[in-house]
Every structure is written in C-alpha cells, then in structure tokens.
C-alpha positions in Angstrom: 0.0 0.1 0.1 1.2 3.7 -0.5 2.1 5.7 1.8 0.7 8.9 1.2 2.7 11.3 0.3 5.9 9.9 -0.7 7.7 8.6 -4.0 7.3 4.7 -4.7 11.1 3.7 -6.0 12.0 0.5 -6.8 15.7 -0.8 -7.6 16.1 -3.8 -9.8 19.1 -5.8 -9.3 19.7 -9.6 -10.6 21.3 -10.3 -7.6 21.7 -9.2 -3.7 25.2 -11.1 -2.4 26.9 -10.4 -0.2 30.2 -8.7 -0.6 28.6 -7.2 -4.5 29.8 -3.8 -4.8 27.0 -2.8 -6.8 25.0 -4.0 -4.1 27.0 -2.2 -1.2 26.5 0.8 -3.5 22.8 0.4 -3.9 22.4 0.0 0.4 24.4 3.5 0.6 22.7 5.3 -1.4 19.2 3.6 -0.9 19.5 3.8 3.0 20.8 7.6 2.8 17.7 9.0 0.5 15.0 10.6 3.0 12.3 8.8 3.9 10.4 11.6 4.3 10.4 11.9 0.4 10.7 8.3 -0.5 9.3 4.9 0.3 12.2 2.7 -1.4 12.2 -1.4 -1.9 14.6 -3.8 -3.8 13.3 -6.3 -6.5 15.9 -9.2 -6.8 15.1 -11.1 -10.1 17.5 -13.8 -10.9 19.0 -15.4 -7.6 18.2 -16.1 -3.7 18.9 -12.5 -1.8 22.0 -13.2 0.4 20.1 -13.5 4.6 22.3 -11.2 5.5 22.9 -8.9 2.8 18.1 -8.9 2.9 18.1 -8.5 7.0 20.7 -4.9 6.2 18.5 -3.7 4.0 14.7 -4.4 5.7 16.7 -3.2 8.8 17.1 0.5 7.9 13.3 0.7 5.8 14.0 -0.9 2.7 11.7 -3.9 1.6 13.2 -6.4 -0.5 10.7 -8.3 -2.7 12.3 -11.8 -4.5 11.0 -12.5 -8.1 10.2 -15.9 -7.7 12.7 -18.6 -9.2 12.7 -18.5 -13.2 15.2 -20.5 -15.7 13.4 -19.0 -18.3 14.2 -15.3 -19.0 10.4 -14.8 -20.3 8.7 -16.2 -17.3 10.8 -14.2 -15.1 10.0 -10.7 -17.0 6.6 -11.6 -16.8 7.1 -11.8 -13.1 8.7 -8.4 -12.7 5.5 -7.3 -15.6 2.7 -8.4 -13.1 5.3 -7.3 -10.0 5.2 -3.5 -11.3 1.6 -3.5 -12.2 0.4 -4.5 -9.4 2.3 -2.2 -6.9 2.5 1.1 -8.4 5.5 2.5 -8.4 6.8 6.0 -10.0 10.1 5.5 -10.4 12.0 2.5 -11.6 16.1 2.1 -10.7 17.7 -0.7 -12.7 21.1 -1.6 -11.9 22.7 -4.5 -13.9 26.3 -5.8 -15.8 24.0 -8.1 -18.3 22.3 -8.0 -21.3 19.6 -8.3 -18.8 19.2 -4.2 -18.5 17.3 -4.0 -22.5 14.5 -6.5 -21.1 14.1 -4.7 -17.5 13.4 -1.7 -19.5 10.8 -2.8 -21.7 9.5 -4.0 -18.8 9.1 -0.9 -17.3 7.9 1.1 -20.9 4.9 -2.0 -20.6 4.3 -1.2 -17.2 4.5 2.6 -17.5 6.9 3.1 -14.8 9.8 5.8 -15.6 13.1 3.9 -16.0 16.6 5.0 -15.4 20.1 2.9 -16.0 23.0 2.2 -14.0 25.0 0.4 -15.9 27.6 -0.7 -13.5 30.6 -1.3 -16.3 32.2 0.0 -18.5 33.0 -2.3 -20.9 30.9 -2.6 -24.7 30.2 -5.7 -24.9 27.2 -5.4 -27.4 29.9 -3.8 -30.3 30.2 -6.9 -32.4 25.9 -7.1 -32.0 24.1 -5.1 -33.8 20.8 -5.5 -33.3 21.5 -5.9 -29.3 22.8 -2.4 -30.5 20.0 -1.2 -32.2 17.6 -2.5 -28.9 19.6 -0.5 -26.6 19.5 2.9 -28.3 15.2 2.5 -29.5 15.1 2.2 -25.5 17.0 5.3 -25.0 14.2 6.7 -26.2 12.3 6.0 -22.8 14.6 5.6 -21.0 14.8 9.2 -18.4 18.5 9.2 -17.8 21.4 6.7 -18.5 23.4 6.9 -15.3 27.6 6.2 -15.7 28.6 5.6 -12.8 32.3 7.2 -13.8 33.1 9.7 -17.1 34.9 6.6 -19.2 31.5 4.6 -18.2 30.0 7.2 -19.8 31.6 7.5 -22.8 31.5 3.9 -23.5 27.7 4.0 -22.8 26.8 6.9 -25.7 29.0 5.5 -28.4 25.9 2.8 -27.8 23.1 5.5 -28.4 22.6 6.0 -31.7 20.0 9.5 -30.2 19.3 11.1 -27.4 23.2 10.5 -26.1 22.8 13.9 -23.8 20.9 11.2 -21.5 23.6 9.4 -20.9 25.3 11.1 -17.5 28.1 10.6 -15.0 27.1 10.0 -11.0 30.1 9.0 -9.7 30.0 6.1 -7.1 30.4 7.7 -3.2 32.3 6.0 0.1 31.2 7.2 3.2 33.9 9.8 4.8 33.4 9.3 7.9 33.5 5.9 7.7 36.8 5.2 5.4 38.6 7.9 7.3 42.8 8.2 8.0 44.8 6.1 10.9 46.1 7.3 13.6 49.7 5.4 13.4 48.2 3.7 17.2 44.8 2.5 15.2 47.2 1.8 12.1 49.3 -0.7 14.7 46.2 -2.1 16.5 44.5 -2.8 13.1 47.5 -4.8 12.1 47.6 -6.9 15.5 44.2 -7.8 14.8 44.9 -9.2 11.7 47.4 -11.2 13.0 50.2 -9.2 11.5 53.6 -7.9 13.4 53.1 -4.0 14.0 56.4 -3.6 12.4 55.9 -5.3 9.0 54.8 -2.3 6.2 51.5 -4.3 4.8 50.4 -3.9 1.3 47.1 -5.1 0.3 44.2 -5.3 -2.5 40.1 -5.9 -1.5 37.4 -7.6 -4.0 35.9 -10.7 -5.7 38.5 -13.2 -6.5 37.9 -13.1 -10.1 39.9 -13.5 -12.8 39.3 -9.8 -13.7 40.9 -8.4 -10.6 44.1 -9.8 -10.7 45.1 -10.9 -7.0 47.7 -13.1 -9.6 49.6 -10.7 -10.0 49.7 -8.8 -6.0 51.3 -12.1 -5.5 53.9 -12.9 -8.1 54.4 -9.3 -7.5 55.0 -10.8 -3.9 58.0 -12.9 -4.9 59.7 -10.7 -6.0 59.6 -8.2 -3.2 60.1 -12.0 -0.5 64.4 -10.4 0.2 62.1 -7.9 2.1 61.3 -9.2 5.1 59.3 -6.5 6.9 56.2 -6.6 3.9 53.1 -8.3 4.7 50.7 -8.5 1.4 47.0 -9.0 2.3 44.2 -9.8 0.0 40.5 -9.5 1.3 37.6 -11.0 0.0 36.4 -14.7 -1.4 35.4 -15.9 -5.4 35.3 -19.0 -7.2 39.5 -18.3 -7.3 40.6 -18.1 -3.5 41.8 -21.9 -3.8 43.9 -21.3 -6.9 45.5 -18.5 -5.1 46.3 -19.7 -2.5 48.0 -22.2 -4.2 49.9 -19.9 -6.5 51.0 -18.0 -2.9 52.4 -21.7 -1.5 53.7 -22.6 -5.2 56.0 -19.4 -4.9 56.8 -20.7 -1.3 55.9 -17.1 0.0 55.1 -16.8 3.6 53.8 -13.7 4.7 50.8 -13.1 2.4 47.5 -13.2 4.4 43.9 -14.1 2.6 41.4 -12.7 5.3 38.1 -14.0 3.2 34.8 -12.0 3.2 35.1 -9.4 5.9 32.1 -7.1 7.7 34.6 -4.6 8.7 36.2 -3.6 5.7 37.5 0.0 6.5 39.9 -1.6 9.6 41.4 -3.3 6.7 42.5 -0.7 5.5 43.1 1.4 8.6 45.6 -1.5 8.7 47.5 -0.9 5.1 50.7 1.0 4.3 49.8 1.0 0.4 47.1 -0.6 -1.6 46.7 -1.8 -5.1 44.2 -1.7 -7.8 45.0 -4.5 -11.0 41.6 -4.9 -12.4 41.7 -5.1 -15.8 39.4 -3.5 -18.3 36.3 -4.4 -17.2 36.5 -2.5 -14.3 33.7 0.6 -14.3 35.1 2.4 -11.3 37.0 0.7 -8.8 35.0 1.6 -5.5 38.0 -0.5 -3.4 39.9 2.5 -4.6 37.6 5.3 -3.4 37.7 3.7 -0.2 41.2 3.0 0.2 42.0 7.3 -0.9 39.5 7.9 1.6 41.9 6.1 4.2 44.3 8.2 3.3 46.6 4.8 2.1 48.1 5.6 -1.4 47.3 3.9 -3.9 49.2 1.5 -6.8 47.3 1.4 -9.5 47.7 -0.3 -13.7 47.9 2.1 -16.2 44.0 1.2 -17.1 42.6 4.5 -19.0 39.5 4.1 -16.7 41.5 3.9 -13.0 43.9 7.2 -14.2 40.6 9.2 -14.7 39.0 8.1 -11.5 42.3 8.1 -9.2 44.0 11.3 -12.0 47.1 11.1 -12.8 49.6 12.7 -9.6 46.9 10.9 -7.1 48.8 7.5 -6.8 51.5 5.4 -8.5 50.5 4.2 -12.3 52.7 1.3 -13.4 52.4 -1.4 -15.9 50.3 -4.5 -15.5 52.9 -6.4 -15.0 54.1 -8.1 -11.7 57.8 -6.7 -12.5 55.7 -3.3 -12.4 53.9 -3.1 -9.5 56.1 -4.4 -7.2 58.1 -1.2 -8.6 55.3 0.6 -7.7 55.5 -0.2 -4.7 58.5 0.0 -3.3 58.3 3.1 -4.5 56.3 4.2 -2.0 57.4 2.1 1.0 61.3 3.2 0.1 59.7 7.1 0.6 58.1 8.4 2.8 57.5 11.9 2.0 56.1 10.7 -1.6 53.2 8.1 1.1 52.4 11.2 2.7 51.6 13.7 -0.3 49.6 10.9 -1.9 47.8 10.0 1.3 46.8 13.7 1.8 45.9 14.1 -2.6 44.1 10.5 -1.4 42.0 11.7 0.6 40.9 15.5 -0.9 40.2 13.6 -4.2 37.5 11.8 -2.2 36.4 14.0 -0.2 36.1 16.6 -3.6 34.6 13.6 -6.0 33.4 10.2 -3.8 31.7 11.7 -1.3 28.6 8.7 -0.7 27.0 12.5 0.0 27.0 14.1 -2.7 25.9 11.1 -4.8 22.6 10.7 -2.9 21.9 14.5 -3.9 22.5 13.8 -7.3 20.3 10.8 -7.5 17.6 13.3 -5.3 17.7 15.4 -8.5 17.0 13.3 -11.1 14.6 11.2 -9.5 12.4 14.5 -8.6 12.7 15.9 -11.8 11.7 12.2 -13.5 8.8 13.0 -11.6 8.0 16.9 -12.8 8.7 16.1 -16.0 5.6 13.6 -16.2 7.1 12.7 -20.1 10.6 11.9 -21.0 10.0 13.9 -23.9 10.0 16.9 -21.8 13.3 16.8 -20.7 16.0 18.8 -22.8 18.4 19.2 -20.2 20.6 16.5 -19.9 24.1 17.2 -19.2 27.1 15.2 -19.7 28.2 14.9 -16.4 26.0 15.3 -12.8 27.6 18.5 -12.4 30.7 17.4 -11.0 34.6 18.6 -11.6 36.4 15.2 -11.0 38.1 14.9 -13.5 
C-alpha cells in the first residue's frame, strides 16, 4: 500500500549477494535517501538474496522482494511486469551488468513506470552485436536517464546510443568519508595486530571478489619479487571461486608473509592496517569502489595504467604502473621506500575522495534526478541532460 505523499521508488537488481560492490553502493544510496520523500524497495530478479544482505536492507527500512525463481527469461520478466503493474511504482531504477537491462527496461515501458538505468561496468560487449545495439538505442528513447558510474563508462555507453546521447550522464559512486578515514599511527598498529601481522611490518593490500578480472595473481607474483624484503606483509581481502587457486599459487611460490582474510564484515579496519593499496583490475572495471575507499582512508594507491583507473583516480594522486608483476613491485617499492611520497599521495588521495567520491554528494545528485523524473511527466520534455551530473572530477 502506498504511503501518503511519498514517491514509490523501486531498485531492480539481478542479485543481492554478500559483499557485492553494486549491492553495497545501492544500500549506501538508498539508506541515505530522505525517508520523508521516498518509499524504497529492492526487487531481486535472478537468484535468491543473501540472507544477511536482505536483513541489512530491511533493517534500514528498505523492503526486499524476490521474484519467484524462473530459469526461463520470458517467465522471469513476465513476473517482473506483473509485480510492477500491481505495486504502483513511480520510478524504477535498474542496476545491471549483462544483457538483462534491455528486458528490464522493456518491462518498465509496458508497465508505464519511468526507467532509470545504472550500468555498472564500462566495457561495450555489444559492439559486435548490431541488433543488440539497435535495441539498446531504441530503449534509450524511453529511458529517463542513463547513469554511468564514471566518465569512462559514460563515454563507452554513448557509443551504444544512436539517439539522445545527452541522456547518458555521470553520477560517481561514493563512499562514507566518516567511516573510511585515515588511521592514526596507534590505530594502524592496532589493526595490524588484529590481522595477525607484526606491527613493525609494512602492509600491502588489495580487496575484492576473487575472480579473473581482478588479477590478484599479479599481486602474488609481485610479492615473490619482493620476498627478500622481510618487513613486508601482503594481505588480500575477499572471497570468490579463485580463492583456492590463489592460495595454491602463493604456496607454490613459497610465500610466507601473505594473508587471505576471506570476506570481511569490517572492511574499513582493513584499510586502516595498510601502508599501500593495489588496484590491479583490468579493462572491465567501471569505477573501482575499493580504490575510492582506500583513497578516503588515506592509503597511498598503486594502480595499473588502465585509462579508466587514471581518469577516476587522476594522475598525480597514485603511482601508475604497467600491468606486470615487475611493474607492480616497482610501484609498491616507490611508496614504501619514500615516506615523503607516501605522505603526499595520502593527502592527495583523501582530498580527491572528499571532492569527488562523497556518498552524500552522490545521494544529492540521485535525488535531483528522481525529483526531475517526477516533475517531467514525460520523458520527451526533459532536454536538459548533461554529460555529467555537475561535478568537476576530471
């Protein structure tokens, strides 16, 4: 039942997994939207929601609905159409990273619900699929806004739109700058001990899903090149199907000072233990929320010289290296061997996070988009779309 005077907002996700970056950013955004204005709900379309994630959403006043499990795509989206038509939503915000966004947007059109799309990765996998590209462009005519999570994502997405490219805008992902904050020397010592690390060691870390595109194997191989340095410990936080093979690789290389934490509930404490952070993800990374978290936490960053990393982080705010174990080890050693450089990167990274990655800024930009959608009454009336949501993070 509609709560009087409130905007009914539905976020549609294929999954609600434990520790997923998309799930976490959706939670951070929805939990901060003004409850006096918005009635908030999440619909999970593909797989059962993780119980703890669902509880976290519900505790924050965000309803979670799971579509009945259907392997057949037509049946799945017929169920979504029925759900949309029976619940009188004012706006549907679709989050996705595969081909299902076209189906979800089509369902929203049939249900008469304004659709906003956030696409979470930047790669244009449909470049060699002209029919898919045409469908994407046609659906863009009926999509209120097409949100990219970085300017590089925006530029790729515009390539897929034959018409109304101005609907593609940027709203950077954001982090809580109070939660992700620089550690004092006492805090750093405390959290190193908490992770079973000698407080006198320098700690190099990386975090994320343990999957191929994250390239944690390069950090392990870089650690091998640095094993003669006895005061460095490496720590990898996260879980995924490559966990076993990464552990075997570390064992085969004879690495003694490397930790695998598994999935962490308290990721802010992880950053507080670090002296350097590695971003090794390859071409598929749309934003790299962990990089923003590390920068906000005052941890100097080493990143492979991928164009998107360079645009999100900004040259001069990190050490950029060639994506090889030797390149990574050289970059890490630059930070660990030059305290003045490390301090400069810590200060620049925190400032960059404050200027560009504040979650409250992202919430404000999103609220403006939602309210504009409600005011517009018709998609075609809104001709004011910019290339970005009025931010200066370039």
